[in-house]
A tleap script that builds the chain and sets N, CA, C and O, in Angstrom:
source leaprc.protein.ff14SB
mol = sequence {
  NMET GLY LEU PHE ASN THR ILE LEU GLU LYS
  LEU GLY PHE GLY LYS LYS GLU ALA ALA PRO
  ALA ALA ALA ALA PRO SER ALA PRO ALA PRO
  ALA PRO THR PRO ALA SER ALA PRO ALA ALA
  PRO VAL THR PRO ALA PRO VAL ALA ILE SER
  ALA VAL ASP VAL VAL SER LYS LEU GLU GLY
  LEU ALA ALA ALA ASN SER GLN LYS LEU ASN
  TRP LYS VAL SER ILE VAL ASP LEU MET LYS
  LEU LEU ASP LEU ASP SER SER LEU ALA ALA
  ARG LYS THR LEU ALA THR GLU LEU GLY CYS
  PRO GLN ASP LYS MET GLY ASP SER ALA GLN
  MET ASN MET TRP LEU HIE LYS THR VAL LEU
  GLN LYS LEU ALA GLU ASN GLY GLY ASN ILE
  PRO LYS GLU LEU CLEU
}
set mol.1.N position { -84.938 196.031 -17.429 }
set mol.1.CA position { -84.272 197.162 -17.900 }
set mol.1.C position { -85.246 198.237 -16.893 }
set mol.1.O position { -86.186 198.885 -17.355 }
set mol.2.N position { -84.851 198.277 -15.550 }
set mol.2.CA position { -85.800 199.063 -14.552 }
set mol.2.C position { -86.012 200.545 -14.541 }
set mol.2.O position { -87.075 201.116 -14.301 }
set mol.3.N position { -84.926 201.059 -14.816 }
set mol.3.CA position { -85.039 202.676 -14.541 }
set mol.3.C position { -85.638 203.525 -15.893 }
set mol.3.O position { -86.274 204.567 -16.046 }
set mol.4.N position { -84.891 202.154 -17.056 }
set mol.4.CA position { -85.803 202.790 -18.433 }
set mol.4.C position { -87.239 202.658 -18.475 }
set mol.4.O position { -88.110 203.494 -18.713 }
set mol.5.N position { -87.296 201.493 -18.210 }
set mol.5.CA position { -88.680 200.996 -17.852 }
set mol.5.C position { -89.600 202.183 -17.376 }
set mol.5.O position { -90.531 202.617 -18.054 }
set mol.6.N position { -89.355 202.508 -16.532 }
set mol.6.CA position { -89.733 203.834 -15.486 }
set mol.6.C position { -89.915 204.943 -16.533 }
set mol.6.O position { -91.012 205.396 -16.860 }
set mol.7.N position { -88.758 205.324 -17.013 }
set mol.7.CA position { -88.901 206.565 -18.329 }
set mol.7.C position { -89.951 206.021 -19.238 }
set mol.7.O position { -91.002 206.662 -19.198 }
set mol.8.N position { -89.931 204.991 -20.052 }
set mol.8.CA position { -90.863 204.745 -20.775 }
set mol.8.C position { -92.148 204.536 -20.070 }
set mol.8.O position { -92.972 204.638 -20.979 }
set mol.9.N position { -92.631 204.361 -19.245 }
set mol.9.CA position { -93.884 204.390 -18.802 }
set mol.9.C position { -94.622 205.793 -18.244 }
set mol.9.O position { -95.799 206.137 -18.356 }
set mol.10.N position { -93.508 206.462 -17.613 }
set mol.10.CA position { -93.639 208.105 -17.598 }
set mol.10.C position { -94.408 208.805 -18.816 }
set mol.10.O position { -95.393 209.543 -18.844 }
set mol.11.N position { -93.485 208.231 -19.917 }
set mol.11.CA position { -93.957 208.942 -21.080 }
set mol.11.C position { -95.100 208.796 -21.908 }
set mol.11.O position { -95.580 209.564 -22.741 }
set mol.12.N position { -95.570 207.275 -21.391 }
set mol.12.CA position { -96.726 206.996 -22.119 }
set mol.12.C position { -96.355 205.719 -23.139 }
set mol.12.O position { -97.178 205.393 -23.994 }
set mol.13.N position { -95.422 205.201 -23.046 }
set mol.13.CA position { -95.295 204.008 -23.756 }
set mol.13.C position { -95.562 202.835 -23.161 }
set mol.13.O position { -95.295 202.555 -21.992 }
set mol.14.N position { -96.310 201.854 -24.290 }
set mol.14.CA position { -96.869 200.776 -23.719 }
set mol.14.C position { -97.680 200.976 -23.317 }
set mol.14.O position { -98.055 199.901 -22.849 }
set mol.15.N position { -98.620 201.943 -23.028 }
set mol.15.CA position { -100.229 202.205 -23.212 }
set mol.15.C position { -100.979 201.936 -24.409 }
set mol.15.O position { -100.879 202.594 -25.445 }
set mol.16.N position { -101.747 200.930 -24.231 }
set mol.16.CA position { -102.476 200.451 -25.276 }
set mol.16.C position { -103.972 201.188 -25.203 }
set mol.16.O position { -104.794 201.078 -24.293 }
set mol.17.N position { -104.071 201.886 -26.298 }
set mol.17.CA position { -105.471 202.568 -26.959 }
set mol.17.C position { -106.553 201.536 -26.291 }
set mol.17.O position { -106.624 200.329 -26.523 }
set mol.18.N position { -107.152 202.091 -25.648 }
set mol.18.CA position { -108.487 200.961 -25.392 }
set mol.18.C position { -109.348 200.812 -26.872 }
set mol.18.O position { -109.667 201.616 -27.747 }
set mol.19.N position { -109.518 199.546 -26.695 }
set mol.19.CA position { -110.197 198.557 -28.069 }
set mol.19.C position { -111.797 199.039 -27.992 }
set mol.19.O position { -112.470 198.918 -26.968 }
set mol.20.N position { -112.205 199.506 -29.026 }
set mol.20.CA position { -113.922 199.921 -28.539 }
set mol.20.C position { -114.214 198.489 -28.494 }
set mol.20.O position { -113.834 197.522 -29.155 }
set mol.21.N position { -115.077 198.671 -27.426 }
set mol.21.CA position { -115.871 197.116 -27.460 }
set mol.21.C position { -116.645 196.511 -28.556 }
set mol.21.O position { -117.094 197.241 -29.440 }
set mol.22.N position { -116.800 195.502 -28.570 }
set mol.22.CA position { -117.528 194.583 -29.582 }
set mol.22.C position { -119.234 195.044 -29.100 }
set mol.22.O position { -119.869 194.650 -28.122 }
set mol.23.N position { -119.624 195.951 -30.118 }
set mol.23.CA position { -121.014 195.766 -30.058 }
set mol.23.C position { -121.874 194.659 -29.905 }
set mol.23.O position { -121.571 193.695 -30.609 }
set mol.24.N position { -122.799 194.538 -29.227 }
set mol.24.CA position { -123.737 193.321 -28.964 }
set mol.24.C position { -125.079 193.609 -30.351 }
set mol.24.O position { -125.629 194.638 -30.742 }
set mol.25.N position { -125.212 192.020 -30.804 }
set mol.25.CA position { -125.916 192.413 -31.991 }
set mol.25.C position { -127.212 192.816 -31.522 }
set mol.25.O position { -127.724 192.295 -30.532 }
set mol.26.N position { -127.669 193.569 -32.081 }
set mol.26.CA position { -129.172 193.895 -32.343 }
set mol.26.C position { -130.212 192.826 -32.437 }
set mol.26.O position { -131.188 192.683 -31.700 }
set mol.27.N position { -129.864 192.125 -33.418 }
set mol.27.CA position { -130.788 191.215 -33.905 }
set mol.27.C position { -130.174 189.817 -33.921 }
set mol.27.O position { -128.949 189.814 -34.036 }
set mol.28.N position { -130.627 188.918 -33.853 }
set mol.28.CA position { -129.717 187.418 -34.274 }
set mol.28.C position { -129.277 186.978 -35.281 }
set mol.28.O position { -130.057 187.212 -36.204 }
set mol.29.N position { -128.386 186.434 -35.602 }
set mol.29.CA position { -127.725 186.047 -37.146 }
set mol.29.C position { -128.640 185.185 -37.095 }
set mol.29.O position { -129.147 184.501 -36.206 }
set mol.30.N position { -128.848 185.384 -38.734 }
set mol.30.CA position { -129.572 184.757 -39.557 }
set mol.30.C position { -129.051 183.013 -39.699 }
set mol.30.O position { -127.949 182.680 -40.134 }
set mol.31.N position { -129.976 182.184 -39.289 }
set mol.31.CA position { -129.533 180.842 -39.670 }
set mol.31.C position { -129.171 180.532 -40.975 }
set mol.31.O position { -129.695 181.077 -41.947 }
set mol.32.N position { -128.235 179.620 -41.056 }
set mol.32.CA position { -127.353 179.300 -42.558 }
set mol.32.C position { -128.437 178.594 -43.254 }
set mol.32.O position { -129.176 177.804 -42.666 }
set mol.33.N position { -128.540 178.882 -44.548 }
set mol.33.CA position { -129.469 178.249 -45.235 }
set mol.33.C position { -128.320 177.466 -46.309 }
set mol.33.O position { -127.264 177.984 -46.671 }
set mol.34.N position { -128.773 176.206 -46.680 }
set mol.34.CA position { -127.870 175.739 -47.890 }
set mol.34.C position { -127.431 176.095 -48.982 }
set mol.34.O position { -126.743 175.443 -49.768 }
set mol.35.N position { -128.017 177.706 -49.116 }
set mol.35.CA position { -127.638 178.224 -50.130 }
set mol.35.C position { -126.594 179.339 -50.137 }
set mol.35.O position { -126.040 179.957 -51.047 }
set mol.36.N position { -126.517 179.381 -48.759 }
set mol.36.CA position { -125.714 180.353 -48.413 }
set mol.36.C position { -123.961 179.805 -47.956 }
set mol.36.O position { -123.783 179.041 -47.008 }
set mol.37.N position { -123.026 180.242 -48.641 }
set mol.37.CA position { -121.960 179.850 -48.212 }
set mol.37.C position { -121.321 179.819 -46.972 }
set mol.37.O position { -121.795 180.794 -46.387 }
set mol.38.N position { -120.208 179.057 -45.928 }
set mol.38.CA position { -120.023 179.033 -44.988 }
set mol.38.C position { -118.784 180.584 -44.851 }
set mol.38.O position { -117.663 180.698 -45.345 }
set mol.39.N position { -119.414 181.370 -44.167 }
set mol.39.CA position { -118.562 182.660 -43.905 }
set mol.39.C position { -117.119 182.525 -43.642 }
set mol.39.O position { -116.947 181.517 -42.957 }
set mol.40.N position { -116.070 183.096 -43.890 }
set mol.40.CA position { -114.758 183.064 -43.838 }
set mol.40.C position { -114.412 183.222 -42.588 }
set mol.40.O position { -115.310 183.800 -41.976 }
set mol.41.N position { -113.409 182.935 -41.863 }
set mol.41.CA position { -112.971 183.281 -40.444 }
set mol.41.C position { -112.609 184.429 -40.474 }
set mol.41.O position { -112.035 184.911 -41.451 }
set mol.42.N position { -112.976 185.302 -39.027 }
set mol.42.CA position { -112.672 186.731 -39.218 }
set mol.42.C position { -111.507 186.767 -38.554 }
set mol.42.O position { -111.333 185.978 -37.626 }
set mol.43.N position { -110.473 187.729 -38.934 }
set mol.43.CA position { -109.468 187.602 -38.415 }
set mol.43.C position { -109.053 189.313 -37.820 }
set mol.43.O position { -109.206 190.331 -38.494 }
set mol.44.N position { -108.649 189.269 -36.769 }
set mol.44.CA position { -108.462 190.837 -36.462 }
set mol.44.C position { -107.751 191.418 -37.155 }
set mol.44.O position { -106.910 190.745 -37.750 }
set mol.45.N position { -107.776 192.847 -37.369 }
set mol.45.CA position { -106.995 193.520 -38.150 }
set mol.45.C position { -105.467 193.868 -37.149 }
set mol.45.O position { -105.328 193.844 -35.926 }
set mol.46.N position { -104.524 194.164 -38.185 }
set mol.46.CA position { -103.476 194.495 -37.061 }
set mol.46.C position { -103.462 195.798 -36.909 }
set mol.46.O position { -103.914 196.712 -37.599 }
set mol.47.N position { -102.715 195.758 -35.623 }
set mol.47.CA position { -102.609 197.262 -34.926 }
set mol.47.C position { -101.444 197.574 -35.357 }
set mol.47.O position { -100.592 196.723 -35.616 }
set mol.48.N position { -101.283 198.717 -35.474 }
set mol.48.CA position { -100.450 199.595 -35.487 }
set mol.48.C position { -99.607 200.329 -34.223 }
set mol.48.O position { -99.976 201.074 -33.315 }
set mol.49.N position { -98.491 199.845 -34.542 }
set mol.49.CA position { -97.700 200.755 -32.924 }
set mol.49.C position { -97.778 202.090 -33.038 }
set mol.49.O position { -97.162 202.721 -33.896 }
set mol.50.N position { -98.595 202.637 -32.116 }
set mol.50.CA position { -98.712 204.102 -32.410 }
set mol.50.C position { -97.163 204.845 -31.433 }
set mol.50.O position { -96.597 204.464 -30.408 }
set mol.51.N position { -96.949 205.885 -32.256 }
set mol.51.CA position { -95.620 206.795 -31.882 }
set mol.51.C position { -96.174 207.681 -31.002 }
set mol.51.O position { -97.245 208.277 -31.115 }
set mol.52.N position { -95.222 207.734 -29.954 }
set mol.52.CA position { -95.479 208.604 -28.586 }
set mol.52.C position { -94.393 209.624 -29.225 }
set mol.52.O position { -93.272 209.464 -29.707 }
set mol.53.N position { -95.408 210.984 -28.965 }
set mol.53.CA position { -94.945 212.192 -29.099 }
set mol.53.C position { -94.374 212.891 -27.979 }
set mol.53.O position { -94.955 213.719 -27.277 }
set mol.54.N position { -92.709 212.326 -27.826 }
set mol.54.CA position { -91.938 212.258 -26.905 }
set mol.54.C position { -92.047 214.245 -26.614 }
set mol.54.O position { -92.538 214.895 -25.691 }
set mol.55.N position { -91.496 214.567 -27.602 }
set mol.55.CA position { -91.126 215.983 -27.525 }
set mol.55.C position { -92.012 217.008 -27.095 }
set mol.55.O position { -91.703 218.053 -26.522 }
set mol.56.N position { -93.431 216.512 -27.507 }
set mol.56.CA position { -94.337 217.193 -27.501 }
set mol.56.C position { -95.214 217.260 -25.493 }
set mol.56.O position { -95.850 218.145 -24.920 }
set mol.57.N position { -94.778 215.877 -25.068 }
set mol.57.CA position { -95.087 215.464 -23.511 }
set mol.57.C position { -94.042 216.145 -22.870 }
set mol.57.O position { -94.356 216.911 -21.958 }
set mol.58.N position { -92.918 216.023 -23.153 }
set mol.58.CA position { -91.797 216.892 -22.355 }
set mol.58.C position { -91.861 218.242 -22.368 }
set mol.58.O position { -91.505 218.882 -21.379 }
set mol.59.N position { -92.319 218.836 -23.479 }
set mol.59.CA position { -92.316 220.232 -23.727 }
set mol.59.C position { -93.551 220.595 -22.881 }
set mol.59.O position { -93.460 221.636 -22.230 }
set mol.60.N position { -94.505 220.002 -22.810 }
set mol.60.CA position { -95.765 220.150 -21.722 }
set mol.60.C position { -95.324 220.041 -20.368 }
set mol.60.O position { -95.754 220.871 -19.568 }
set mol.61.N position { -94.519 219.134 -19.972 }
set mol.61.CA position { -93.998 218.959 -18.606 }
set mol.61.C position { -93.413 220.015 -18.277 }
set mol.61.O position { -93.612 220.505 -17.165 }
set mol.62.N position { -92.576 220.576 -19.170 }
set mol.62.CA position { -91.773 221.727 -18.802 }
set mol.62.C position { -91.606 222.924 -18.637 }
set mol.62.O position { -90.757 223.679 -18.162 }
set mol.63.N position { -93.424 223.006 -19.538 }
set mol.63.CA position { -93.946 224.257 -19.344 }
set mol.63.C position { -95.050 224.410 -17.706 }
set mol.63.O position { -95.404 225.380 -17.037 }
set mol.64.N position { -95.321 222.704 -17.578 }
set mol.64.CA position { -95.900 223.180 -16.057 }
set mol.64.C position { -95.075 223.155 -14.861 }
set mol.64.O position { -95.553 223.257 -13.731 }
set mol.65.N position { -94.058 223.043 -15.065 }
set mol.65.CA position { -92.533 222.816 -14.091 }
set mol.65.C position { -92.263 223.985 -13.559 }
set mol.65.O position { -91.765 224.728 -14.404 }
set mol.66.N position { -92.405 224.613 -12.227 }
set mol.66.CA position { -91.667 225.750 -12.040 }
set mol.66.C position { -90.278 226.063 -12.431 }
set mol.66.O position { -89.916 227.190 -12.768 }
set mol.67.N position { -89.256 224.672 -12.354 }
set mol.67.CA position { -87.600 225.183 -12.809 }
set mol.67.C position { -87.844 225.271 -14.212 }
set mol.67.O position { -88.858 225.101 -14.889 }
set mol.68.N position { -86.376 225.654 -14.549 }
set mol.68.CA position { -86.200 225.499 -15.833 }
set mol.68.C position { -84.910 224.688 -16.682 }
set mol.68.O position { -83.739 224.904 -16.993 }
set mol.69.N position { -85.894 223.674 -16.824 }
set mol.69.CA position { -85.334 222.497 -17.242 }
set mol.69.C position { -84.853 222.396 -18.840 }
set mol.69.O position { -85.554 222.357 -19.852 }
set mol.70.N position { -83.426 222.369 -18.696 }
set mol.70.CA position { -83.398 222.105 -20.248 }
set mol.70.C position { -82.989 220.535 -20.805 }
set mol.70.O position { -81.874 220.168 -21.177 }
set mol.71.N position { -84.043 219.860 -20.752 }
set mol.71.CA position { -84.088 218.239 -21.117 }
set mol.71.C position { -84.027 217.840 -22.428 }
set mol.71.O position { -84.399 216.732 -22.813 }
set mol.72.N position { -83.449 218.931 -23.316 }
set mol.72.CA position { -82.948 218.981 -24.247 }
set mol.72.C position { -81.129 218.468 -24.800 }
set mol.72.O position { -80.568 217.919 -25.748 }
set mol.73.N position { -80.831 219.041 -23.580 }
set mol.73.CA position { -79.505 218.496 -23.451 }
set mol.73.C position { -78.555 217.863 -22.235 }
set mol.73.O position { -77.384 217.482 -22.224 }
set mol.74.N position { -79.699 217.933 -21.113 }
set mol.74.CA position { -79.565 217.535 -19.927 }
set mol.74.C position { -80.005 216.230 -19.328 }
set mol.74.O position { -81.182 216.342 -18.983 }
set mol.75.N position { -79.425 214.791 -19.014 }
set mol.75.CA position { -80.274 213.899 -18.475 }
set mol.75.C position { -80.282 214.473 -17.451 }
set mol.75.O position { -81.461 214.269 -17.165 }
set mol.76.N position { -79.857 215.116 -16.543 }
set mol.76.CA position { -80.125 215.498 -15.139 }
set mol.76.C position { -81.858 216.176 -15.027 }
set mol.76.O position { -82.701 215.990 -14.150 }
set mol.77.N position { -81.922 216.945 -16.209 }
set mol.77.CA position { -82.633 217.571 -16.192 }
set mol.77.C position { -84.243 216.875 -16.602 }
set mol.77.O position { -85.396 217.027 -16.199 }
set mol.78.N position { -83.602 216.113 -17.552 }
set mol.78.CA position { -84.743 215.227 -18.589 }
set mol.78.C position { -85.254 214.431 -17.203 }
set mol.78.O position { -86.412 214.682 -16.867 }
set mol.79.N position { -84.431 213.415 -16.300 }
set mol.79.CA position { -84.826 213.244 -15.193 }
set mol.79.C position { -85.967 213.606 -13.974 }
set mol.79.O position { -86.855 213.036 -13.339 }
set mol.80.N position { -85.332 214.933 -14.087 }
set mol.80.CA position { -85.965 215.951 -13.115 }
set mol.80.C position { -87.637 216.317 -13.570 }
set mol.80.O position { -88.573 216.838 -12.964 }
set mol.81.N position { -87.480 215.803 -14.840 }
set mol.81.CA position { -88.828 216.737 -15.685 }
set mol.81.C position { -89.647 215.331 -15.421 }
set mol.81.O position { -90.847 215.550 -15.259 }
set mol.82.N position { -89.399 214.380 -15.365 }
set mol.82.CA position { -89.691 212.997 -15.320 }
set mol.82.C position { -90.360 212.524 -13.576 }
set mol.82.O position { -91.090 211.602 -13.212 }
set mol.83.N position { -89.929 213.251 -13.098 }
set mol.83.CA position { -90.273 213.511 -11.764 }
set mol.83.C position { -89.133 211.809 -11.100 }
set mol.83.O position { -89.504 210.933 -10.319 }
set mol.84.N position { -88.061 211.918 -11.665 }
set mol.84.CA position { -87.004 210.719 -11.394 }
set mol.84.C position { -86.169 211.042 -10.676 }
set mol.84.O position { -85.890 212.238 -10.752 }
set mol.85.N position { -85.418 210.258 -9.721 }
set mol.85.CA position { -84.108 210.316 -9.044 }
set mol.85.C position { -83.297 210.735 -10.240 }
set mol.85.O position { -83.304 210.254 -11.374 }
set mol.86.N position { -82.455 211.935 -9.647 }
set mol.86.CA position { -81.516 212.446 -11.131 }
set mol.86.C position { -80.218 212.279 -10.163 }
set mol.86.O position { -79.190 212.804 -10.590 }
set mol.87.N position { -80.158 211.747 -9.165 }
set mol.87.CA position { -78.549 211.787 -8.206 }
set mol.87.C position { -77.634 211.130 -9.378 }
set mol.87.O position { -78.058 210.400 -10.274 }
set mol.88.N position { -76.345 211.525 -9.189 }
set mol.88.CA position { -75.338 210.604 -9.729 }
set mol.88.C position { -75.633 209.060 -9.557 }
set mol.88.O position { -75.487 208.281 -10.499 }
set mol.89.N position { -76.222 208.499 -7.810 }
set mol.89.CA position { -75.959 207.134 -8.320 }
set mol.89.C position { -76.993 206.432 -8.941 }
set mol.89.O position { -76.806 205.272 -9.308 }
set mol.90.N position { -78.400 207.177 -9.154 }
set mol.90.CA position { -79.621 206.976 -10.272 }
set mol.90.C position { -78.797 207.092 -11.744 }
set mol.90.O position { -79.028 206.275 -12.636 }
set mol.91.N position { -78.156 207.805 -11.855 }
set mol.91.CA position { -77.446 208.143 -13.269 }
set mol.91.C position { -76.642 206.767 -13.508 }
set mol.91.O position { -76.762 206.180 -14.584 }
set mol.92.N position { -76.021 206.389 -12.729 }
set mol.92.CA position { -74.905 205.432 -12.901 }
set mol.92.C position { -75.750 203.958 -13.105 }
set mol.92.O position { -75.359 203.053 -13.842 }
set mol.93.N position { -76.779 203.932 -12.429 }
set mol.93.CA position { -77.587 202.980 -12.226 }
set mol.93.C position { -78.255 202.758 -13.688 }
set mol.93.O position { -78.360 201.662 -14.237 }
set mol.94.N position { -78.609 203.776 -14.119 }
set mol.94.CA position { -79.334 203.991 -15.500 }
set mol.94.C position { -78.233 203.567 -16.622 }
set mol.94.O position { -78.422 202.688 -17.463 }
set mol.95.N position { -77.129 204.293 -16.497 }
set mol.95.CA position { -76.165 204.091 -17.349 }
set mol.95.C position { -75.377 202.264 -17.642 }
set mol.95.O position { -74.876 201.757 -18.645 }
set mol.96.N position { -75.595 201.763 -16.303 }
set mol.96.CA position { -75.275 200.674 -16.083 }
set mol.96.C position { -76.368 199.668 -17.197 }
set mol.96.O position { -76.030 198.771 -17.969 }
set mol.97.N position { -77.389 200.080 -16.990 }
set mol.97.CA position { -78.548 199.550 -17.379 }
set mol.97.C position { -78.901 199.151 -18.968 }
set mol.97.O position { -79.414 198.172 -19.510 }
set mol.98.N position { -78.276 200.613 -19.490 }
set mol.98.CA position { -78.129 200.783 -20.770 }
set mol.98.C position { -76.882 200.670 -21.702 }
set mol.98.O position { -76.740 201.147 -22.828 }
set mol.99.N position { -76.022 199.933 -20.970 }
set mol.99.CA position { -74.687 199.211 -21.207 }
set mol.99.C position { -73.620 200.631 -21.661 }
set mol.99.O position { -73.041 200.786 -22.736 }
set mol.100.N position { -73.609 201.414 -20.631 }
set mol.100.CA position { -72.616 202.609 -20.972 }
set mol.100.C position { -71.484 202.365 -21.048 }
set mol.100.O position { -71.298 201.745 -20.001 }
set mol.101.N position { -70.416 202.414 -21.629 }
set mol.101.CA position { -68.414 201.963 -21.621 }
set mol.101.C position { -68.382 202.270 -20.705 }
set mol.101.O position { -69.136 203.072 -20.156 }
set mol.102.N position { -67.103 201.469 -20.089 }
set mol.102.CA position { -67.001 201.614 -18.502 }
set mol.102.C position { -65.764 202.850 -18.886 }
set mol.102.O position { -65.375 203.433 -17.874 }
set mol.103.N position { -65.301 203.178 -19.810 }
set mol.103.CA position { -64.431 204.041 -19.808 }
set mol.103.C position { -65.093 205.629 -19.567 }
set mol.103.O position { -64.471 206.603 -19.144 }
set mol.104.N position { -66.360 205.582 -19.918 }
set mol.104.CA position { -67.329 206.792 -19.864 }
set mol.104.C position { -67.733 206.920 -18.091 }
set mol.104.O position { -67.852 207.931 -17.398 }
set mol.105.N position { -67.859 205.629 -17.773 }
set mol.105.CA position { -68.650 205.756 -16.288 }
set mol.105.C position { -67.550 206.378 -15.712 }
set mol.105.O position { -68.047 207.227 -14.972 }
set mol.106.N position { -66.523 206.433 -15.638 }
set mol.106.CA position { -65.442 207.342 -14.502 }
set mol.106.C position { -65.414 208.507 -14.541 }
set mol.106.O position { -64.954 209.126 -13.581 }
set mol.107.N position { -65.969 209.263 -15.834 }
set mol.107.CA position { -66.249 211.105 -15.953 }
set mol.107.C position { -67.734 211.062 -15.732 }
set mol.107.O position { -68.392 210.364 -16.503 }
set mol.108.N position { -68.374 211.757 -14.725 }
set mol.108.CA position { -69.953 211.890 -14.484 }
set mol.108.C position { -70.064 212.684 -16.137 }
set mol.108.O position { -70.975 212.192 -16.803 }
set mol.109.N position { -69.302 213.776 -16.835 }
set mol.109.CA position { -69.663 214.473 -17.667 }
set mol.109.C position { -70.138 213.852 -18.811 }
set mol.109.O position { -71.257 213.959 -19.314 }
set mol.110.N position { -68.810 212.929 -19.325 }
set mol.110.CA position { -68.852 211.816 -20.381 }
set mol.110.C position { -69.991 210.891 -20.106 }
set mol.110.O position { -70.304 210.181 -21.061 }
set mol.111.N position { -70.447 210.795 -19.376 }
set mol.111.CA position { -71.185 209.455 -19.044 }
set mol.111.C position { -72.635 210.291 -18.946 }
set mol.111.O position { -73.509 209.477 -19.244 }
set mol.112.N position { -73.239 211.594 -18.646 }
set mol.112.CA position { -73.733 212.058 -18.849 }
set mol.112.C position { -74.247 212.536 -20.235 }
set mol.112.O position { -75.456 212.572 -20.467 }
set mol.113.N position { -73.311 212.905 -21.161 }
set mol.113.CA position { -73.767 212.900 -22.193 }
set mol.113.C position { -73.814 211.752 -23.208 }
set mol.113.O position { -74.311 211.833 -24.331 }
set mol.114.N position { -73.165 210.548 -22.605 }
set mol.114.CA position { -73.657 209.278 -23.420 }
set mol.114.C position { -75.028 208.971 -23.005 }
set mol.114.O position { -75.845 208.616 -23.855 }
set mol.115.N position { -75.357 209.082 -21.732 }
set mol.115.CA position { -76.423 208.779 -21.460 }
set mol.115.C position { -77.623 209.515 -21.712 }
set mol.115.O position { -78.681 208.886 -21.742 }
set mol.116.N position { -77.622 210.848 -21.912 }
set mol.116.CA position { -78.719 211.331 -22.399 }
set mol.116.C position { -78.852 211.166 -23.893 }
set mol.116.O position { -80.021 211.223 -24.275 }
set mol.117.N position { -77.939 210.973 -24.842 }
set mol.117.CA position { -77.889 210.890 -26.323 }
set mol.117.C position { -78.428 208.818 -26.334 }
set mol.117.O position { -79.113 208.292 -27.211 }
set mol.118.N position { -78.090 208.413 -25.627 }
set mol.118.CA position { -78.596 206.932 -25.570 }
set mol.118.C position { -80.047 206.850 -25.252 }
set mol.118.O position { -80.777 206.100 -25.900 }
set mol.119.N position { -80.577 207.723 -24.105 }
set mol.119.CA position { -81.680 207.754 -23.998 }
set mol.119.C position { -82.884 207.951 -24.523 }
set mol.119.O position { -83.987 207.405 -24.474 }
set mol.120.N position { -82.148 209.330 -25.296 }
set mol.120.CA position { -83.441 209.666 -26.574 }
set mol.120.C position { -83.155 208.806 -27.685 }
set mol.120.O position { -84.070 208.860 -28.507 }
set mol.121.N position { -82.151 207.971 -28.043 }
set mol.121.CA position { -82.008 206.943 -28.933 }
set mol.121.C position { -83.098 205.719 -28.636 }
set mol.121.O position { -83.824 205.254 -29.514 }
set mol.122.N position { -83.091 205.365 -27.529 }
set mol.122.CA position { -83.626 204.134 -26.980 }
set mol.122.C position { -85.370 204.626 -26.906 }
set mol.122.O position { -86.294 203.862 -27.183 }
set mol.123.N position { -85.509 205.875 -26.528 }
set mol.123.CA position { -86.930 206.241 -26.747 }
set mol.123.C position { -87.401 206.001 -28.347 }
set mol.123.O position { -88.354 205.334 -28.751 }
set mol.124.N position { -86.504 206.698 -29.049 }
set mol.124.CA position { -87.055 206.305 -30.554 }
set mol.124.C position { -86.821 204.945 -31.324 }
set mol.124.O position { -87.377 204.740 -32.402 }
set mol.125.N position { -86.111 204.169 -30.826 }
set mol.125.CA position { -86.382 202.581 -30.633 }
set mol.125.C position { -87.647 201.921 -30.397 }
set mol.125.O position { -88.069 200.869 -30.878 }
set mol.126.N position { -88.068 202.554 -29.746 }
set mol.126.CA position { -89.180 202.279 -28.678 }
set mol.126.C position { -90.361 202.912 -29.510 }
set mol.126.O position { -91.448 202.696 -28.974 }
set mol.127.N position { -90.431 203.609 -30.633 }
set mol.127.CA position { -91.583 204.315 -30.965 }
set mol.127.C position { -91.599 205.737 -30.583 }
set mol.127.O position { -92.557 206.387 -31.003 }
set mol.128.N position { -90.862 206.243 -29.982 }
set mol.128.CA position { -90.902 207.582 -30.079 }
set mol.128.C position { -90.543 208.792 -30.931 }
set mol.128.O position { -89.352 208.924 -31.210 }
set mol.129.N position { -91.252 209.527 -31.298 }
set mol.129.CA position { -90.693 210.623 -32.215 }
set mol.129.C position { -89.941 211.517 -31.943 }
set mol.129.O position { -90.383 212.660 -31.832 }
set mol.130.N position { -88.579 211.235 -31.759 }
set mol.130.CA position { -87.057 212.164 -31.681 }
set mol.130.C position { -86.747 212.863 -32.632 }
set mol.130.O position { -86.180 212.166 -33.473 }
set mol.131.N position { -86.856 214.213 -33.026 }
set mol.131.CA position { -86.076 214.639 -33.874 }
set mol.131.C position { -84.795 214.620 -34.007 }
set mol.131.O position { -84.089 214.792 -33.013 }
set mol.132.N position { -84.200 214.393 -35.352 }
set mol.132.CA position { -83.193 213.863 -35.560 }
set mol.132.C position { -81.896 214.993 -34.728 }
set mol.132.O position { -80.894 214.537 -34.178 }
set mol.133.N position { -82.159 216.194 -34.797 }
set mol.133.CA position { -81.238 216.934 -34.156 }
set mol.133.C position { -81.134 216.518 -32.449 }
set mol.133.O position { -80.214 216.812 -31.686 }
set mol.134.N position { -81.840 216.080 -32.271 }
set mol.134.CA position { -81.811 215.749 -30.586 }
set mol.134.C position { -81.104 214.017 -30.541 }
set mol.134.O position { -80.810 213.465 -29.481 }
set mol.135.N position { -80.961 213.477 -31.696 }
set mol.135.CA position { -79.942 212.234 -31.472 }
set mol.135.C position { -78.661 212.335 -32.016 }
set mol.135.O position { -77.854 211.416 -31.871 }
savepdb mol mol.pdb
quit
């Protein structure tokens, strides 16, 4: 998923929070004594997938952009906001990548509406917090 992966990357999906480095022990661990029980193996705590605040990121990009881009309804504006090629060819590539029905591919307006909705749904599936009204 080339172009969609680029969208994910531009929005910060998949960036792992830097794990705190393990602190070096300041004193050597005490030697086990016959009275001490063997320590249980230490397992790392599960790491929750952090949600990406897509709306906040896109609104921040929109505020900083000199163009008035309506990313909430336009796939072209969404792609422009992310500094991606928004040409018809690029949108067709993305639509093909995401499995757009063939009957919508022939009508750019239908394809664009399908593509916008699908991109937002896929962002939500990947951990993005997309409001229901945008889905």
